N, C-alpha and C positions, 0 to 999 in steps of 0.2 A: 631765759631762765623761767623754771616752772614757777607759777604762782597759785595758790588757792586760798579760799577763805569761806567760812561759814556764814549763812545769813538766813533772813525770815523774809518769805514772800509777803509783800504788802497788798499788791492787787495790780490790776492794769489801768493804764490811762494813755494818752496820746499826746505828742509833742509835735511841733512843725520843724522841718529842717530849713537850710539855708535858702532852698527854692521854693519854700512854701507848701512843701507836700506833707501830709499827715503820715506820722510814723507810729504805729501801735508799740508801746513798750511795757514790759513789766517792771514794776518798782521792787527792787530787793534791798531791805535794811541789812547791809553786810558789815558785820562786825559792831564794835570793836572786839576783836578776839585776842586771846593771850596764850602765849605758848606756855604749856603746863610741863612738857618734858621733851628732852632732846634724846633721841636714840642714835647710838653710834655703832659702827660695824665692829668695833672692839668689845663693846659690851653686850650688844643684842644681836649682832650679825648682819645688820642692815642699818642704813642711815634714814631717819625720819624725824619729824617734829609732831608731837601731840598738842592739839589746839582746842581750848575750850571757849564756848560761848554761851551768853544768856543767863541772866540772874535766876537763882533758884533759893527757896526757903531752905534754912538749915535743917529743919525737921525731916526734910525729904532727902537728905543725903546721909548715906550709911556710914560708919565708923571708918572702914577701909579708904573709902572715897575721901573723907575728911581729912585723913592722914596724908593721902596723896597730894591734895591741894596745899595742906599745911607745910609739907616738906618743900614745895615749890614756891611758898610765899605768895600763893595766889588765892584771891577771894573764891568763895564756891560758885560753881557755874552749873548749868544744866545739860548742855550738850558737849561732847567730847569726840573730836575726829582726829584720825592719824593720816598725815600727808607724808608721802615720800617724794622729795623734791630732789633735783639734781645737785644742788649745793645748800646745805644747812649751816655752813660755817657763820653766816651772817645773822643767824637766829640765837638768842639766849633765852633761858628759862625766864619767864616774866615780861618778855618783850610784847609789845602789842601790835596786832595786824590790822590796819583799817582798810577802808574802801579804796583808799588813794593808791593801793598797789596796782590798780587796773586803771586804764586810761580809754578815753573814747577811741573806738576804732579797734580795739583788742577782740579778738575771736576767742570765745569761751564755750565750755561745755557745761552745763547745769544739770546736777542730778538731785532727785528727790523722790519722795513717795508719792505715786499718782493718787487720783481720787478714787476712792472705793465706790464700786457701782452695785455691790451685793451679788446676789445669785441671778445669773442672766442666761437666757436661751442662746442657741447657736446663731440666731439672725443678728442680735445684737452684738454678742461676744466675738463672734468671728465673721460677721458680714455675710452670712448665708443667705440663700434665696429661698422665699416662702412658696409654698404650692399653690395651685389655682384657688381662687376664692369663690368660684361658681359652679354649677351643675353637680353639686352634691359630692365634691371630691372628699371632704371631711380631712383634708390633709392641707393644713394652713401654715402653721410655725413650728412643726415637728423636726425632730433630728433628721430623720430620713435614713438611708440604707447604712447599716452598720458594717457589712462585710457578708461574705459567703456563709451560708449555714453549715455546709459540710467541710469546705476547705476555704480558709484556715480554720473555721469553727471557733474563732475567737475574734476580739476586736484588738488592733494593733495599738502599740503605745503611742501617745501624743495624738490619739484621734480627736479631733476638734468636737467636743460636746459641751452640753450646758455646764454651768459651774460658777465658782466666785470669779468676778471680773473686777479688776483694778487693785488698788492698795498693794502696789509693788514698786521696788526701786526702779525708777525710770530715769534715763539720761537723754537730753536734748542736746544735740552736737552742733558746733559751728555757729553758735549765735553771736551777734555783734553787740559790744558796748557802744550805746549811743552817747551817754553822759554819765559822769561820776560826780556827785555832789558830796564832796569830802567832809565839808562842814557839818553835814547831816547824816553821814555814814550810808548814804543811798546810791545804788547803781542801777541806772536804767538800761534795761537789755531789750533790744528788738525782738518782738515776738512774744510767745508764750513759754512759760517754764512749767515743770510738772507740779501737780498738787493743788489744793485749795489755798485760799489766803490764810496767812499765819503758819504756813507749812514751812519747815525747815529744809533749806537747800545748801548744795554745795557747789561753789563756782570754781572753776580750774580752767587753766590754758586749755585751747581746743588741741586735740591730738591730731586733727586732720586739716588744721589751717594752713 
């Protein structure tokens, strides 16, 4: 059965497994989330649940969203995501989704906004090679050849050039859940996940496990 939860990246640490080996893990504060809306094939054309997470001040929520939460009988939340699961019959509006839906050994995909790097050149952004640094070449970290001047007399789309790097939605697939601390709503995931600390992430069943 497909499972999903919203969480907040706390940071990285390390734990020791049964053999005494160090395992680097990312700590994610997963949930508790609340089911805000249940979408059905009859009403909406597809089956999904809308999930809310994180406390928010009332003054930061507009009237339409306040009405949406009031209709569901749910307190105001900051983040809302929609998950299309195989079977939503066990979910009802107002139900809580906690970290214990996952267990140690589960394979998961973690999505989030990657760290923003600002405007970067081709060497950092695309791992390009620099030019020679000696003999007065005067070509060190420039873009290099753009293409023919007469044919095609233009730059092709998707040319790897300087520009904004990072701050895009990224998914790291097939990570392993090492430990679940249900009483503290924490999930420890082997390896790194996208984004800085306090970044909002979504944890789902791995599609390639």
